[in-house]
N, C-alpha and C positions, 0 to 999 in steps of 0.2 A: 559445556554446551555441544550440541549435536548437529550436524552437516552431514544430507545424503547427496552422493553424486549420483544425478541421472542423466542419459541421453540416450540416442539411438545407437543400434549396433554399428560399429566401425567408426563411430565419432572420435575415440581416442579417448574415451571416459576412463578405462581400464589404465592406459598409459600416465593418465593424470593422477589416478589415485596411486598408483605404484611410486611416482615420484613424491606426492605428499606423504606417504607412508614409510618411504624408503624400502630398498629391496629385499630386506629381510621380512619385514612385517608383511609385505604386500604377498609374498611367498606362502605365508602360511593363513591367510585369510582375508576376507573384504572388508575388516574393521579395524581402525587403527587411531591410537592417539597421538597427535602431531603437537609439536611444540609451536607457539606463537613469537614470531621474531619480534625481539624486544632489544633495541640497540643501546636505549637507556640505562641498561645494566652494566654494559661495558665500564664507564668510569667508577660507578659503586665497587665492581669487583675489582679493579686496579687500586682504589683507596683501602678497600677492608680484606681482600686477599681472603675470601671466606673459604672455608672446609666446602660448601655446597653451593651450587648456583641452580635455581629452579626457574623455570619458566611457566607460564600460562599455556594450558593446551586445549585443543578442540578436538573432539571426536569425529571422525569421517568414516562415512560408510559408503562401499560400492556396489550401488544396487545392478541388478542384471540390465543389458541393453534392451532398448524397446524395439518393436516389431521392424522398425526401417521406414523408408520413404513413405509419407501418406499412410502408415500403418498403425500410427498412434504409439503412445509408451505403454498401454495397457494397464486394465485396472488393478491387477496384482501388484505392479510395480508403484501404481499410484497409493495404494492403500499402506504398503510399506514404507512410502515417503512421509506419509500424514503425520506421524508422531515427530518428524525431525523439527528442529528450531529453524534451520535455514536450509537451503538447497542451492546446488552449484549443477548446472545444466551445461554439459558441454557439447558445441556444436561442432559440425564437420565443415571447416573453412578452408581445407587443404586438398581435398583429393578432388575436387571439380564433379564428382559425381552427384554431390546434394547441393541444394541451396541453402545455405545456413538459417536465414533469414525466413524461409518457410520451416523449416526446422525449429525455429523460436515460436513462429507463430502457431504451429501444431502443439507444442508443449503448453503453451498459454492457452490454446483451445481444450486441451485435455484436462488442465486444473479447473477451469470455468464449468466444464460439463460434469465432472466428478463432483464440484461443489455444488452444482444445480441440483443433481440428483439427491444429495445430502439433505439440500435445504428444504426441496419441495416435500420431501418425505416427513421432515419435520413439522412444517407449516400444516400438512394433511393431519397429523396427529393433533396439533393445536386445535385446530376446527372441531376435531371430534371430542377433545376434553372441553371446549366452550359449549357445545350442545349439552353435556353432561352437568357441568357446573363452572361458573366464570372464575372462580377462584383458584381453580387447577391450573391457569394461566399466567404466568409472568407478562405483563403488559410491556415491560423493558426489553425481553428477550424478543417478543413478538414484533414491535416495532424494529428493533436491529435487523431481524431477519427478513423483514419486508424492504428495508432500506438495502440490505445485500442482494435479495432478489430483482432488485430494479436495476442494480449496476450489473450483474450478471447478466440479465435479459439485454443489457445494452452492449454485451461483449466488452465488459471491463471489469478488469481484476480487483479484487477486494482490496489489494494493497494500494490501489490508488485513492483510496479513502484511508489514510493512516487511522483517525480516530475511530472508525468503525472495525478495522482490521484488527486492532488492538482491543476493542471493547471486551470486557470481563465476561459478559454473557454469551459471547459467541467463542470463548476460547476453547471450550470441552469439544467444538466441531472440527477442530483443527483444520480449518479450510485451506486447501492448498493454493489457491490464489490470494490467499491473505498474507502468506509467508514470504519472507525475502529471499530473492532469489540472484545469484549472482551467474550471469552468462559468460561461459569461458569461450571464446571463439579459437577455437583450435586451427592454427593456420600453419602455413609452411615457414621453415626458419628465416627464409629470405622476406618474408612478407611482415617479421614481428615489429620492425621498426616503423612501417608505414601503414600498418593495418588501420583502417578507419572504422571506429567504434560507434554504435548509436549513443545519444544523449541518457544519461541516466534518467531513471523515473523513481518516484516514490518507491522505496523497498526493494529497488531493481539497480543492479551495477553490472558493468561489463568489463572485461578485460582480455587481452589478447596473449596467447600463449600457444608454444609449440610443445605437445604433451610428449611427442617422442624425444625430443630433445631435454626436455625437463627429466623424463626418466634417465636418459643417458648420463645428464648431470649428478642425478641422485645417485647413481652407482660408482660415482668417483669418490674415494674417501680423502685424497690429497688436497687440499685447498689451494695448492699452489699449481696442480695440474688442473683443477677445475678453472682456476683464474686464466690459466694458458689456453682452455679450451675456448671459453668464452672471447678471449681476446682474438682468436684465431678464426673465429665465427663474426667478428666486429660487433659482440653484443657486449653492452655495459655490465649487464647484471642479470640474472635468473629472474623469470618472472614468478616464480613460485612464491616468493615470499610477499608478493603483491597478492596473490590469489589467497593466501591465508589471511594478510591483514584487510583485503577486502570483506572475506567472509566474517571476520571478526567483527568489523564495524558494521556490517548488516544484522549481526546479532544483536547490535545494540551494546557493545561491551566497550569497556576502558580498562585499563591496567592501573592499580596504585603499585606502590614499590615498598619493599621493607628491607632495611640493610644493617649488617651487623659482621662481626667475624665468624659467628658458626654458619650463616646464611645470606644470601642477598637472593631476592625473589620477587616475581611479579606475580599480582593476584588480580584475577578477573572479577569483574563486578558490573552490574548494569548502570548504564549512564544515569545520571540521576540519583544514585543511590546516596544515603546518608551515611556518616561516619561510624554509626552502631552496624549498620547493614555490612560496611565494608568489614568492621572487626569480625561479624560472623562469619565472613570467608574464611578467617584465619581459624576461629574455634567458636562454637556455641558460647562458650562460657566467657570468654572476651566480650562477648556482645551482651550479655545478661549483665555481666559488672563492669559495662562500659562507665568510666568516670570522663575523660577527655581524649582528644587525639591530639599529638603533638606533630604538626604539618610542616613540612619544608617543601614549596614548589619546586619542579625540576629545574626550571630555569635560575631559580634563585639559588639552587645548588651549585649549578654551573658558573654562576658569578663568583659564589664563594670560594669553591674549590674542594672545601670540607666541612664537616659538620660543626667543629669549633669555630671556626670564623664566622658561619652563618650566623650562631649564635651571638658573636659579638658584632655582627653587623645588624642584629635584630630582625633578622628574614624568618627566624623559626616563629609559628603561630600556635598558639593553644585554641583548639575548635571544639565545639560541645556538640550534643545530640543533631542539632539541626543543620550541621554544616554538610554540604553538598560534594562529595568527594571529585577531585579534577583528575583527569588524564594526566598520569604522570607524577602524582604527589607521591612524596617519600614519606611514610607515616610510621610513628610508634604510638601504640596505643596505651593509655594508663586505664588499669582496670582494677576491680575487687572483687573477688569470689568469697 
């Protein structure tokens, strides 16, 4: 899944990208694959001592900075962000030069104005088609577009209506205000523990970060040195994992796990995915030949401590094609190709 990082010049956007990507990846480009933290793999690794451990990943793209205070992000940046599944918008809450809430409102306005231009152009084309022949128009698409128009004219982002934002007939337009967005309020280190964040809205979340601090932490390779650095600053943990995890949730993703001596691994699937779809995340042949899934819930695994005891306790379940995968499920697929 793909996430674009946007923000005004000087917001600390590139510092956050460098922290996410790591110093080596950040030095060679503006795009990086980033591992999603998954602490539930740790007990599985301790149990199996696998030859390989693999984490789910998100692709992050660092887009150029916008024009600055009151200048808007710019249509080129908005168009580059349009194909991405989720957006991280970095706000300057540290310099005292800018008002981060004004920046947030400006970004939302940019999204809606850009969407209005796309929407009005499409509705004009629909009116032209209706004059030619009514069967050229998809009534479901027209109805959804007019609902979207009413929201945008009321200065309401499309994500405020989740059903409309996710409507199949609108997906091709890639409306910016329909996308999930994580606002990263880039504040001073001293404000991290007490920074007041707005309440989340549909498809919108907030996190306080110190991008410069996160970048410095990412450059430390020794875990003990990193822990000492955090202790000296009076900070319990890095905010970076929370940024990644929040973006992951906004993408509507969960992890299921597979475990064995060759490999312990987390796999990303959309929330609500059924067992065959999860099998397809591993390989299309497993999905085609799916028979059933042997499932052990993560909490049940912790109760048992190992797989053999879990079976003795009757905690393993055999699930069919209609089973909806739960976050943290440990699954072994049975299939025939």
